[in-house]
C-alpha positions in Angstrom: 57.1 50.7 54.4 56.3 54.2 53.4 53.8 53.3 50.8 51.4 51.7 53.3 49.1 54.0 55.3 45.7 53.0 56.4 42.9 55.4 55.4 39.1 55.3 56.1 38.0 57.9 53.6 35.5 56.6 51.1 36.7 56.3 47.4 35.5 59.0 45.1 32.3 58.5 43.2 32.3 57.0 39.8 32.2 59.6 36.9 29.0 60.2 35.0 29.4 58.4 31.6 25.8 58.6 30.5 26.9 61.1 27.8 29.6 58.8 26.4 28.1 57.3 23.2 28.9 53.6 22.9 26.6 51.3 20.8 27.8 47.7 20.9 26.6 45.2 18.5 27.5 41.7 19.4 28.0 39.2 16.6 26.5 35.7 17.6 28.7 33.7 15.4 27.7 30.4 16.9 24.2 31.0 15.5 25.6 31.8 12.1 28.0 28.8 12.0 25.3 26.2 13.1 22.9 27.5 10.5 25.5 26.6 7.9 24.9 23.1 6.7 27.2 22.8 3.7 30.9 23.4 3.2 30.1 26.1 0.8 28.2 27.9 3.5 30.9 27.5 6.0 33.4 28.8 3.5 31.1 31.9 3.1 30.9 32.2 6.8 34.7 32.5 7.1 34.8 35.0 4.2 32.2 37.2 5.9 34.1 37.2 9.2 37.6 37.6 8.0 39.0 39.4 11.3 37.5 36.6 13.4 38.8 33.9 11.1 42.3 35.3 11.0 42.8 36.3 14.5 40.7 33.7 16.5 40.6 30.7 14.1 44.2 31.3 12.9 43.4 31.4 9.1 46.5 32.6 7.2 46.5 30.7 3.9 44.2 29.0 1.5 45.3 25.7 2.9 44.3 26.8 6.3 40.8 27.7 5.0 40.3 24.4 3.4 41.3 22.4 6.6 39.3 24.7 8.8 36.1 24.3 6.7 36.4 20.5 7.0 36.8 20.8 10.8 33.8 23.2 11.1 31.7 21.0 8.9 32.4 18.1 11.1 31.6 20.2 14.2 28.2 21.4 13.0 27.2 17.8 12.1 28.4 16.3 15.3 25.6 15.1 17.7 27.4 16.0 20.8 28.3 19.5 19.5 24.6 20.0 18.7 23.8 19.1 22.3 26.3 21.6 23.5 24.9 24.2 21.2 21.5 23.7 22.6 22.8 24.1 26.1 24.5 27.4 25.0 21.2 28.5 23.6 19.5 27.7 26.9 21.9 29.7 29.0 22.6 32.5 26.5 19.6 32.7 24.3 19.2 36.2 25.7 22.6 37.9 25.8 21.2 41.4 26.6 22.5 41.6 30.3 26.0 40.7 29.3 26.0 43.0 26.3 24.8 46.0 28.4 27.4 45.3 31.1 30.1 45.2 28.5 28.8 48.3 26.8 28.9 50.2 30.0 32.5 49.1 30.7 33.4 50.4 27.2 31.8 53.8 28.2 34.1 54.0 31.2 37.1 53.0 29.1 36.2 55.8 26.5 35.8 58.3 29.3 39.2 57.5 30.9 41.0 56.9 27.5 39.3 59.1 24.8 41.5 57.4 22.2 40.2 54.0 23.0 38.4 52.3 20.1 35.7 49.9 21.0 36.6 46.4 19.7 34.4 44.2 17.6 32.8 41.7 19.9 31.7 38.2 18.9 30.4 35.1 20.7 31.2 31.6 19.6 31.1 28.0 20.6 34.6 26.5 20.7 34.0 23.0 21.9 35.7 23.9 25.2 38.8 24.9 23.2 39.1 28.6 24.2 37.2 30.8 26.8 38.2 34.3 25.8 40.3 36.2 23.1 41.0 39.8 23.6 43.0 42.0 21.1 42.9 45.7 20.2 40.1 45.3 17.8 38.4 42.0 18.5 37.0 40.3 21.6 35.7 36.7 21.2 33.7 35.0 24.1 33.7 31.2 24.1 30.2 30.8 25.5 30.4 27.0 26.2 33.0 27.8 28.9 30.7 30.0 30.8 27.6 27.8 31.1 27.9 27.7 34.9 27.0 25.3 37.6 24.2 22.8 36.8 25.1 22.8 33.0 25.4 19.3 31.3 28.8 20.3 29.8 31.6 22.0 31.8 35.3 22.6 30.9 37.3 19.4 31.7 40.3 19.0 33.9 39.9 22.3 35.8 40.2 22.4 39.5 37.0 23.6 41.3 38.4 26.9 42.5 38.9 27.8 38.8 35.9 26.2 37.4 33.5 28.1 39.7 34.7 31.3 37.9 33.4 30.0 34.6 29.8 31.3 34.8 28.0 34.2 33.2 28.7 36.8 35.8 32.4 36.4 35.3 32.4 37.1 31.6 32.8 40.9 31.6 35.2 41.1 34.5 37.5 38.6 32.9 37.4 40.6 29.7 38.1 44.0 31.6 41.0 42.3 33.4 42.5 41.3 30.2 42.0 44.8 28.7 43.7 46.2 31.9 46.9 44.6 30.8 47.0 46.8 27.8 47.3 49.8 30.0 49.1 48.5 33.1 52.7 49.7 33.0 55.3 47.5 34.4 59.0 48.1 35.2 60.9 45.2 33.7 63.9 46.0 35.8 62.0 45.5 39.0 61.6 41.8 39.7 60.3 42.1 43.3 57.2 40.4 44.6 56.0 43.9 45.6 56.2 45.0 41.9 54.1 42.0 40.9 51.6 42.7 43.7 51.2 46.3 42.6 50.8 45.3 39.0 48.0 43.0 39.8 46.6 45.5 42.3 46.5 48.2 39.6 44.7 45.8 37.3 42.0 45.0 39.9 41.6 48.6 40.8 41.2 49.4 37.1 38.6 46.6 36.7 36.6 47.9 39.7 36.7 51.5 38.4 35.3 50.3 35.1 32.8 47.9 36.7 31.8 49.6 39.9 28.8 47.3 40.4 30.7 44.1 40.3 31.5 42.6 43.8 35.1 42.5 44.7 35.2 38.8 45.1 34.2 38.2 41.5 36.9 40.5 40.3 39.4 38.6 42.5 38.0 35.1 41.6 37.3 34.5 45.3 34.1 33.3 47.0 32.3 35.9 49.1 33.3 33.9 52.2 36.9 33.9 51.2 37.0 37.6 50.7 35.2 38.3 54.0 37.8 36.0 55.9 40.7 37.6 54.1 39.6 41.1 55.1 38.9 40.0 58.6 42.4 38.4 59.0 44.5 40.9 56.9 46.7 41.6 59.9 47.8 37.9 59.8 48.6 38.2 56.1 50.6 41.4 56.6 52.4 39.8 59.5 53.4 36.9 57.3 54.7 39.1 54.5 56.7 41.4 56.9 58.0 38.5 59.1 59.3 36.6 56.0 60.5 39.8 54.3 58.6 38.9 51.1 58.0 42.2 49.6 61.5 42.4 48.0 61.6 38.7 47.2 62.9 38.1 43.6 62.9 34.3 43.4 60.2 33.4 40.9 59.1 30.2 42.5 58.7 31.9 45.8 56.8 34.8 44.1 54.4 32.3 42.4 53.3 31.0 45.8 51.8 34.5 46.5 50.6 35.8 43.1 49.9 32.6 41.3 46.6 30.7 40.8 46.3 28.2 43.8 43.3 26.9 45.8 44.8 28.4 49.0 48.0 29.8 50.2 49.4 27.0 52.3 52.3 29.1 53.7 49.7 31.3 55.5 46.8 28.7 56.1 44.3 26.5 54.5 41.6 29.3 54.7 43.8 31.9 53.0 42.9 32.0 49.2 45.5 31.8 46.4 46.9 35.0 44.8 46.9 36.6 48.2 49.6 39.0 47.0 47.4 40.2 44.3 44.7 41.0 46.8 47.2 42.7 49.1 48.5 44.8 46.1 44.9 45.9 45.4 44.5 47.0 49.0 47.7 49.0 48.8 46.5 50.7 45.6 43.1 51.5 47.1 44.7 53.1 50.1 47.1 55.1 47.9 44.2 56.4 45.7 42.1 57.3 48.8 45.0 59.4 50.0 45.8 61.0 46.6 42.4 62.1 45.1 44.2 64.1 42.5 45.7 61.1 40.8 43.6 59.9 37.9 43.0 56.2 36.9 45.2 56.5 33.7 48.0 58.2 35.7 47.9 55.4 38.3 47.9 52.6 35.7 50.7 54.2 33.8 53.0 54.2 36.8 55.8 51.7 36.9 57.5 52.4 40.1 56.7 50.6 43.4 57.4 53.9 45.1 53.8 55.2 45.1 53.8 58.9 45.9 51.9 61.9 44.5 54.9 63.8 43.2 55.4 61.7 40.1 
């Protein structure tokens, strides 16, 4: 496989973005909502935040507004929701660290993509209804999803391997991964597992380039032990992929075994984490970029072909 060559050269240093001006103001809309005690105040809240109301809450008509005001009124007067709000206050009363991390990520995005426009960012409490919303001009963070271990309230019916990624340190990496999809080119005609692996690999590489201080295991959603084991035994992983001729597999069910969310990849072993194909794709991309220092991040992300070479 001509795209795979092992290199030991260290990746290039992150660019200096200290001169990129980004001043991010986060709207703490859960505070504003729970300070609204009457239906008139809630209606004013929706009027004052129309982009949020339309995109995140789905307000399209006057009837939508009326029904939503009733639901939000019930929510702010519900005892259990008040308890949840207090828990959100306990964990996220000071949002400075997350805000600064997100602000720095936007600096890198503006550096790599000068036309990038920083979206409006808001926090909210959804009653475990939604974790993140990301569009071109709006990011909404459902803080109650990210209360972390030890919180009284956690998202229900999620397996442990997914639930452990819902804590504060994962907020910004999850947002950046979603933003990566906006730039990550894909060749719709190429339905191979390799194409899927490289698509995810580019997204992870993109995320690490924008969040250079975030550990790789958090970007992948692995535990530190899982990542260490995977790196230690990557020869076994490669052997499995090559022996079973998986790279050019096009069966969607088969592909999902290697790039889907699973507690582990049973086909390889109980200690092999899920989405092992995504991790392998990231390793391929890292090796390629180490060998082709002239390729910029935007140029990499914009490539559709599984033929990674420096000539196009």
